[in-house]
Each structure stands twice: as C-alpha cells, then as structure tokens.
N, C-alpha and C positions, 0 to 999 in steps of 0.2 A: 543337152546331153549332162549329166554331172560326170565330172571327176576330170573333164577336157581341160579345164581350166584351172592353175593353181596360182594361189595370192602369194608374190614374194614381200616378206617384210626384213629387214634390214635392220639387226642388232643394232643398237646405238646412232642410227640416222634419227634426224628430227619425225617426232607424230606428224602425221598427216594431219592439214587444218580444214580437212572436209572429209565425205566419205568417199574414200579414194585408198589404196594401198603402193606401195612403191612401185611393183609393175607386175604381170601377170604374166606368167608364161603359159603358152599355147603349142603344146607340141615342140617343137624345136625352136619355135620363136619366143623371144622375149619384149613384152612392150614395157617401156617405161615411161610411168606420170612425167608429167614436166617436171623438171628437175629445176628450184629456186634454190639460190645463192644462201642458203638459211645455214648456221651451223648446227652443232648434234640438239639445241635447245629450242630450234625453230626460228633464233633471231638473220635479220639480214646481215650479214656481213660486207665490209668494203664498202659503207654507203658512199656513193657518189665516185667510185671508182670502179668503171664498166669491165675492167682487166682483173682486178682482185673477186670479184664477182664471177665471171666466166671461169676463173680458176677452182672457185665454189662450186660450182654449177658440175663441172666436169669432175673434178674429186666425188662428188656427191653420186655420177653417174658411174664412174668406174668403181663404186661400193657397191651400187647397187648390182651391176653384169657381174660382179666379183662372188656375190650372196647366191647369183642363179649360174655359178660357174663359167661365167663367160668374161671375155675381157672387151677391151677396147676395139682389138681387130675385128670382133663379131658382131660389131655395129653396121646394119645397112643401111641406114638413112635416120637425120635428124632433123628436125624442125627448130630453129632458131627464134626466139620472139624476142624483140628487142624494141625499148624506146625509144632510141634514136641509131637507125640505120647508120647513119654515117659514120657509127662506133665500131661498123663489121670490122673495116683494117686493125682495129685496136686489139681485137681477140683472136683474131686469126694466128698471131704468133703461138697463141698459147691451144689452141685446137689442134695445132701440129704437135705441139710438146705431149698432148695427150693422145691423138691417134696416131703419130708416127708418122710413117707413109702411108699408112691406110688413109683411103678417101672417100667416108662414105657420101652416098648423096645427103643433098641438101638443102632444105628452104629456110628461107630468111623473110621473117614478118614482122614489119614495125608495127607497133601498138603504141594505144594513147594512156596506156596504166597498164599493171600486172597485179596478181594477185594482193600483194603486198606493199604498200608505201614504202619503197626508197629500193624496189628491185627495178634494173635494169635491166636485164637478162634471163630469161629461161629457156631450157633445152629440153625437146622430148626425142626419147630415141624407141628405134623398133633393131632388135638384133637378133641374129639366127645364127646358129651351132646346129651342124646337122651331128645327129646321135644324140641331142644332149635333152630331151623330151621327158617328159615326169617320170615315164618307167625307170629311163638312163638314173636321172637326177636319185631319185627312189634307192635304186641298187647302188649308189655309190654312197649314198649317207649310212648303210645297213653295214657296210664295210666298215665302218670308223668306230 
C-alpha cells in the first residue's frame, strides 16, 4: 500500500552514507535508522571516547525524534551496538541524561566493527506516540 510509510529526513543532520533515510513513520510509530556518532558533515566525533560518541548518538536520535514531532520519552526500545560491551557502564549516565526517568526496553549487542572505522557505538530506536501518525503530522504542518 502506498502512502502508509513516510520517510523522515532531518535538516542539518549528516547525509546517509548508503541507501536509507533518517527514520520512517508508520502510523503512530517512528523507526529510526541506527544513529552513528557523526557530526553534521558525516565525520566520526570523539574518536576513542565512547562517552563522547554516545552523547553525539543520543543527540542525533533526539534531533530525529524532534523532526518527527516526538521526544526521547516516546522511545519504546533501543538496540545498542558497541565495539566493547565492557563500556556499557560508561555510557549509562549519558543515557540517563537523555532519557531522564523514562526507561525504554533495550538490547545491547557486541560487534567486532561498525560501518565506519573509529565508531565505538551506534543506537537504533523505535518510538511510538498515539495520535502522531502521518495524517496528524500533515494537519499540524498545514497550520504553520
């Protein structure tokens, strides 16, 4: 069925490095592509610093959610990919800073490498907000 899925591109966010979009809206759900620790030019930030990279990843998630009319509190689940899973305790304070008291379901996957050399962490997310579907989003944009 056409029209069921809406691609979301975030102005000012790095360009996808392959054939994908920042996120897709399907009804009241938004599915985010894995967010790397890239700056607006697509460069890996904070090389060797998993905390700095996690901050950039979570900021990229937040920006993508905002473009979809959502917040970090709308995130249902995240999948965290890390080169070294022993770094998990290091990024937990950053997760708490971005999510606050909200605790999404979470899966941690240890990997031997990520898409770009120097990446230490990448996070994929799914968010849900009742009434935020494509029709509601189009109606809101028409009022602007």
